[in-house]
Biopython code that builds the backbone (N, CA, C, O; Angstrom):
import numpy as np
from Bio.PDB.StructureBuilder import StructureBuilder

atoms = [
    (1, "MET", "N", (86.059, 75.786, 21.200)),
    (1, "MET", "CA", (85.530, 74.517, 20.775)),
    (1, "MET", "C", (86.467, 73.418, 21.262)),
    (1, "MET", "O", (87.687, 73.574, 21.208)),
    (2, "SER", "N", (85.924, 72.346, 21.721)),
    (2, "SER", "CA", (86.746, 71.213, 22.137)),
    (2, "SER", "C", (86.522, 70.059, 21.175)),
    (2, "SER", "O", (85.500, 69.987, 20.493)),
    (3, "GLY", "N", (87.489, 69.165, 21.132)),
    (3, "GLY", "CA", (87.403, 68.017, 20.242)),
    (3, "GLY", "C", (88.503, 67.028, 20.547)),
    (3, "GLY", "O", (89.117, 67.065, 21.613)),
    (4, "PHE", "N", (88.746, 66.140, 19.594)),
    (4, "PHE", "CA", (89.679, 65.047, 19.770)),
    (4, "PHE", "C", (90.769, 65.118, 18.710)),
    (4, "PHE", "O", (90.486, 65.307, 17.527)),
    (5, "ILE", "N", (92.031, 64.962, 19.146)),
    (5, "ILE", "CA", (93.158, 64.858, 18.228)),
    (5, "ILE", "C", (93.822, 63.510, 18.475)),
    (5, "ILE", "O", (94.416, 63.291, 19.530)),
    (6, "ASP", "N", (93.720, 62.614, 17.507)),
    (6, "ASP", "CA", (94.416, 61.335, 17.596)),
    (6, "ASP", "C", (95.918, 61.618, 17.665)),
    (6, "ASP", "O", (96.389, 62.580, 17.058)),
    (7, "GLN", "N", (96.666, 60.807, 18.387)),
    (7, "GLN", "CA", (98.096, 61.065, 18.572)),
    (7, "GLN", "C", (98.849, 61.183, 17.254)),
    (7, "GLN", "O", (99.805, 61.954, 17.172)),
    (8, "VAL", "N", (98.454, 60.447, 16.225)),
    (8, "VAL", "CA", (99.172, 60.527, 14.950)),
    (8, "VAL", "C", (98.841, 61.797, 14.186)),
    (8, "VAL", "O", (99.450, 62.066, 13.151)),
    (9, "LYS", "N", (97.891, 62.583, 14.671)),
    (9, "LYS", "CA", (97.532, 63.848, 14.037)),
    (9, "LYS", "C", (98.124, 65.037, 14.773)),
    (9, "LYS", "O", (97.678, 66.170, 14.596)),
    (10, "HIS", "N", (99.138, 64.776, 15.604)),
    (10, "HIS", "CA", (99.877, 65.839, 16.284)),
    (10, "HIS", "C", (101.359, 65.668, 15.970)),
    (10, "HIS", "O", (101.859, 64.544, 15.983)),
    (11, "PRO", "N", (102.075, 66.762, 15.688)),
    (11, "PRO", "CA", (103.500, 66.668, 15.314)),
    (11, "PRO", "C", (104.381, 65.937, 16.319)),
    (11, "PRO", "O", (105.418, 65.397, 15.934)),
    (12, "SER", "N", (104.004, 65.903, 17.585)),
    (12, "SER", "CA", (104.836, 65.233, 18.595)),
    (12, "SER", "C", (104.936, 63.726, 18.334)),
    (12, "SER", "O", (105.888, 63.087, 18.782)),
    (13, "TRP", "N", (103.989, 63.167, 17.634)),
    (13, "TRP", "CA", (104.018, 61.743, 17.306)),
    (13, "TRP", "C", (105.148, 61.447, 16.310)),
    (13, "TRP", "O", (105.749, 60.373, 16.339)),
    (14, "TRP", "N", (105.425, 62.417, 15.429)),
    (14, "TRP", "CA", (106.399, 62.233, 14.353)),
    (14, "TRP", "C", (107.748, 62.893, 14.642)),
    (14, "TRP", "O", (108.746, 62.539, 14.016)),
    (15, "ASP", "N", (107.797, 63.841, 15.573)),
    (15, "ASP", "CA", (109.007, 64.627, 15.808)),
    (15, "ASP", "C", (109.292, 64.685, 17.305)),
    (15, "ASP", "O", (108.539, 65.284, 18.073)),
    (16, "ASP", "N", (110.390, 64.054, 17.703)),
    (16, "ASP", "CA", (110.744, 64.003, 19.137)),
    (16, "ASP", "C", (111.021, 65.366, 19.752)),
    (16, "ASP", "O", (110.981, 65.511, 20.973)),
    (17, "SER", "N", (111.302, 66.372, 18.918)),
    (17, "SER", "CA", (111.602, 67.699, 19.456)),
    (17, "SER", "C", (110.329, 68.501, 19.770)),
    (17, "SER", "O", (110.412, 69.591, 20.335)),
    (18, "VAL", "N", (109.165, 67.974, 19.409)),
    (18, "VAL", "CA", (107.890, 68.652, 19.671)),
    (18, "VAL", "C", (107.272, 68.045, 20.930)),
    (18, "VAL", "O", (107.132, 66.827, 21.042)),
    (19, "THR", "N", (106.912, 68.898, 21.858)),
    (19, "THR", "CA", (106.293, 68.453, 23.102)),
    (19, "THR", "C", (104.843, 68.037, 22.861)),
    (19, "THR", "O", (104.098, 68.729, 22.166)),
    (20, "ALA", "N", (104.458, 66.927, 23.427)),
    (20, "ALA", "CA", (103.076, 66.467, 23.311)),
    (20, "ALA", "C", (102.148, 67.442, 24.027)),
    (20, "ALA", "O", (102.497, 67.966, 25.085)),
    (21, "PRO", "N", (100.971, 67.687, 23.459)),
    (21, "PRO", "CA", (100.031, 68.603, 24.104)),
    (21, "PRO", "C", (99.474, 68.000, 25.393)),
    (21, "PRO", "O", (99.405, 66.781, 25.553)),
    (22, "GLN", "N", (99.087, 68.869, 26.289)),
    (22, "GLN", "CA", (98.472, 68.470, 27.546)),
    (22, "GLN", "C", (97.017, 68.929, 27.541)),
    (22, "GLN", "O", (96.663, 69.869, 26.829)),
    (23, "ILE", "N", (96.191, 68.278, 28.322)),
    (23, "ILE", "CA", (94.786, 68.681, 28.428)),
    (23, "ILE", "C", (94.731, 70.139, 28.847)),
    (23, "ILE", "O", (95.377, 70.555, 29.809)),
    (24, "GLY", "N", (93.946, 70.905, 28.105)),
    (24, "GLY", "CA", (93.786, 72.327, 28.386)),
    (24, "GLY", "C", (94.649, 73.225, 27.519)),
    (24, "GLY", "O", (94.421, 74.434, 27.472)),
    (25, "ASP", "N", (95.661, 72.648, 26.813)),
    (25, "ASP", "CA", (96.486, 73.439, 25.901)),
    (25, "ASP", "C", (95.633, 73.944, 24.741)),
    (25, "ASP", "O", (94.733, 73.248, 24.271)),
    (26, "GLU", "N", (95.923, 75.149, 24.290)),
    (26, "GLU", "CA", (95.291, 75.694, 23.093)),
    (26, "GLU", "C", (96.281, 75.560, 21.950)),
    (26, "GLU", "O", (97.407, 76.051, 22.029)),
    (27, "ILE", "N", (95.847, 74.883, 20.871)),
    (27, "ILE", "CA", (96.724, 74.676, 19.724)),
    (27, "ILE", "C", (95.956, 74.956, 18.439)),
    (27, "ILE", "O", (94.727, 74.901, 18.412)),
    (28, "HIS", "N", (96.696, 75.256, 17.374)),
    (28, "HIS", "CA", (96.105, 75.523, 16.062)),
    (28, "HIS", "C", (95.804, 74.184, 15.390)),
    (28, "HIS", "O", (96.693, 73.345, 15.239)),
    (29, "VAL", "N", (94.558, 73.990, 14.992)),
    (29, "VAL", "CA", (94.140, 72.725, 14.382)),
    (29, "VAL", "C", (93.214, 72.986, 13.204)),
    (29, "VAL", "O", (92.759, 74.109, 12.986)),
    (30, "VAL", "N", (92.948, 71.928, 12.454)),
    (30, "VAL", "CA", (91.951, 71.936, 11.393)),
    (30, "VAL", "C", (90.940, 70.837, 11.728)),
    (30, "VAL", "O", (91.307, 69.792, 12.266)),
    (31, "VAL", "N", (89.677, 71.079, 11.410)),
    (31, "VAL", "CA", (88.630, 70.089, 11.667)),
    (31, "VAL", "C", (88.657, 69.053, 10.552)),
    (31, "VAL", "O", (88.531, 69.396, 9.376)),
    (32, "LEU", "N", (88.820, 67.796, 10.916)),
    (32, "LEU", "CA", (88.791, 66.704, 9.947)),
    (32, "LEU", "C", (87.395, 66.122, 9.805)),
    (32, "LEU", "O", (86.981, 65.758, 8.704)),
    (33, "ASP", "N", (86.671, 66.032, 10.907)),
    (33, "ASP", "CA", (85.333, 65.439, 10.891)),
    (33, "ASP", "C", (84.476, 66.101, 11.961)),
    (33, "ASP", "O", (84.542, 65.755, 13.141)),
    (34, "ALA", "N", (83.673, 67.060, 11.520)),
    (34, "ALA", "CA", (82.827, 67.810, 12.455)),
    (34, "ALA", "C", (81.594, 67.021, 12.879)),
    (34, "ALA", "O", (80.927, 67.388, 13.847)),
    (35, "ASP", "N", (81.286, 65.939, 12.164)),
    (35, "ASP", "CA", (80.088, 65.153, 12.482)),
    (35, "ASP", "C", (80.299, 64.160, 13.608)),
    (35, "ASP", "O", (79.331, 63.634, 14.158)),
    (36, "ARG", "N", (81.546, 63.895, 13.960)),
    (36, "ARG", "CA", (81.818, 62.993, 15.082)),
    (36, "ARG", "C", (81.547, 63.707, 16.398)),
    (36, "ARG", "O", (81.501, 64.935, 16.461)),
    (37, "GLU", "N", (81.369, 62.917, 17.437)),
    (37, "GLU", "CA", (81.184, 63.488, 18.767)),
    (37, "GLU", "C", (82.202, 62.857, 19.700)),
    (37, "GLU", "O", (82.016, 61.690, 20.046)),
    (38, "PRO", "N", (83.249, 63.519, 20.134)),
    (38, "PRO", "CA", (83.562, 64.914, 19.841)),
    (38, "PRO", "C", (84.148, 65.062, 18.428)),
    (38, "PRO", "O", (84.589, 64.079, 17.833)),
    (39, "PRO", "N", (84.150, 66.290, 17.896)),
    (39, "PRO", "CA", (84.726, 66.521, 16.567)),
    (39, "PRO", "C", (86.189, 66.066, 16.525)),
    (39, "PRO", "O", (86.894, 66.127, 17.533)),
    (40, "ARG", "N", (86.637, 65.609, 15.352)),
    (40, "ARG", "CA", (88.013, 65.130, 15.183)),
    (40, "ARG", "C", (88.845, 66.222, 14.512)),
    (40, "ARG", "O", (88.450, 66.784, 13.491)),
    (41, "PHE", "N", (90.021, 66.513, 15.114)),
    (41, "PHE", "CA", (90.910, 67.568, 14.637)),
    (41, "PHE", "C", (92.265, 66.998, 14.236)),
    (41, "PHE", "O", (92.606, 65.863, 14.568)),
    (42, "SER", "N", (93.032, 67.819, 13.511)),
    (42, "SER", "CA", (94.428, 67.511, 13.216)),
    (42, "SER", "C", (95.257, 68.761, 13.468)),
    (42, "SER", "O", (94.843, 69.871, 13.132)),
    (43, "ALA", "N", (96.430, 68.571, 14.063)),
    (43, "ALA", "CA", (97.374, 69.671, 14.282)),
    (43, "ALA", "C", (98.574, 69.549, 13.354)),
    (43, "ALA", "O", (99.563, 70.262, 13.527)),
    (44, "LEU", "N", (98.501, 68.648, 12.363)),
    (44, "LEU", "CA", (99.606, 68.468, 11.435)),
    (44, "LEU", "C", (99.608, 69.581, 10.392)),
    (44, "LEU", "O", (98.571, 69.931, 9.830)),
    (45, "GLY", "N", (100.788, 70.121, 10.151)),
    (45, "GLY", "CA", (100.930, 71.197, 9.175)),
    (45, "GLY", "C", (100.396, 70.824, 7.806)),
    (45, "GLY", "O", (99.768, 71.648, 7.140)),
    (46, "ARG", "N", (100.639, 69.584, 7.375)),
    (46, "ARG", "CA", (100.169, 69.185, 6.037)),
    (46, "ARG", "C", (98.645, 69.162, 5.963)),
    (46, "ARG", "O", (98.086, 69.502, 4.921)),
    (47, "ASP", "N", (97.961, 68.773, 7.031)),
    (47, "ASP", "CA", (96.497, 68.802, 7.046)),
    (47, "ASP", "C", (95.979, 70.234, 7.049)),
    (47, "ASP", "O", (94.997, 70.548, 6.377)),
    (48, "ILE", "N", (96.642, 71.096, 7.804)),
    (48, "ILE", "CA", (96.256, 72.511, 7.844)),
    (48, "ILE", "C", (96.471, 73.143, 6.475)),
    (48, "ILE", "O", (95.638, 73.928, 6.021)),
    (49, "ASP", "N", (97.586, 72.810, 5.806)),
    (49, "ASP", "CA", (97.852, 73.334, 4.465)),
    (49, "ASP", "C", (96.790, 72.883, 3.463)),
    (49, "ASP", "O", (96.335, 73.681, 2.643)),
    (50, "VAL", "N", (96.393, 71.615, 3.522)),
    (50, "VAL", "CA", (95.349, 71.106, 2.621)),
    (50, "VAL", "C", (94.049, 71.858, 2.855)),
    (50, "VAL", "O", (93.378, 72.241, 1.897)),
    (51, "ALA", "N", (93.685, 72.075, 4.111)),
    (51, "ALA", "CA", (92.453, 72.795, 4.423)),
    (51, "ALA", "C", (92.494, 74.217, 3.881)),
    (51, "ALA", "O", (91.496, 74.713, 3.358)),
    (52, "ARG", "N", (93.639, 74.870, 4.003)),
    (52, "ARG", "CA", (93.772, 76.230, 3.467)),
    (52, "ARG", "C", (93.618, 76.238, 1.953)),
    (52, "ARG", "O", (92.951, 77.112, 1.399)),
    (53, "ARG", "N", (94.233, 75.266, 1.282)),
    (53, "ARG", "CA", (94.098, 75.189, -0.184)),
    (53, "ARG", "C", (92.650, 74.944, -0.580)),
    (53, "ARG", "O", (92.156, 75.549, -1.532)),
    (54, "LEU", "N", (91.970, 74.066, 0.136)),
    (54, "LEU", "CA", (90.568, 73.768, -0.179)),
    (54, "LEU", "C", (89.668, 74.971, 0.036)),
    (54, "LEU", "O", (88.676, 75.145, -0.672)),
    (55, "ARG", "N", (90.013, 75.804, 1.015)),
    (55, "ARG", "CA", (89.242, 77.026, 1.262)),
    (55, "ARG", "C", (89.607, 78.118, 0.266)),
    (55, "ARG", "O", (88.878, 79.100, 0.121)),
    (56, "GLY", "N", (90.735, 77.948, -0.420)),
    (56, "GLY", "CA", (91.137, 78.908, -1.430)),
    (56, "GLY", "C", (91.950, 80.074, -0.914)),
    (56, "GLY", "O", (92.073, 81.084, -1.607)),
    (57, "ASN", "N", (92.512, 79.969, 0.289)),
    (57, "ASN", "CA", (93.318, 81.071, 0.818)),
    (57, "ASN", "C", (94.694, 80.605, 1.269)),
    (57, "ASN", "O", (95.243, 81.114, 2.246)),
    (58, "GLY", "N", (95.242, 79.640, 0.556)),
    (58, "GLY", "CA", (96.585, 79.152, 0.860)),
    (58, "GLY", "C", (97.310, 78.832, -0.431)),
    (58, "GLY", "O", (96.726, 78.859, -1.515)),
    (59, "THR", "N", (98.576, 78.534, -0.298)),
    (59, "THR", "CA", (99.345, 78.191, -1.501)),
    (59, "THR", "C", (99.583, 76.717, -1.598)),
    (59, "THR", "O", (100.214, 76.255, -2.549)),
]
sb = StructureBuilder()
sb.init_structure("model")
sb.init_model(0)
sb.init_chain("A")
sb.init_seg("    ")
for serial, (resi, resn, name, xyz) in enumerate(atoms, 1):
    if name == "N":
        sb.init_residue(resn, " ", resi, " ")
    sb.init_atom(name, np.array(xyz, "f"), 0.0, 1.0, " ", f" {name:<3s}", serial, name[0])
structure = sb.get_structure()
């Protein structure tokens, strides 16, 4: 699946030690808005953690 990750939704925006993703990279993300075209994703750990809690399979 392809989609869009705003720069502030990737750890490289907040942490200089994280390399910014390049087009074609595969990364672990959570869907923030599936109704947009393209869908909007987040690669931030805190967003992924919230999604796991909401699904009921995280701490």
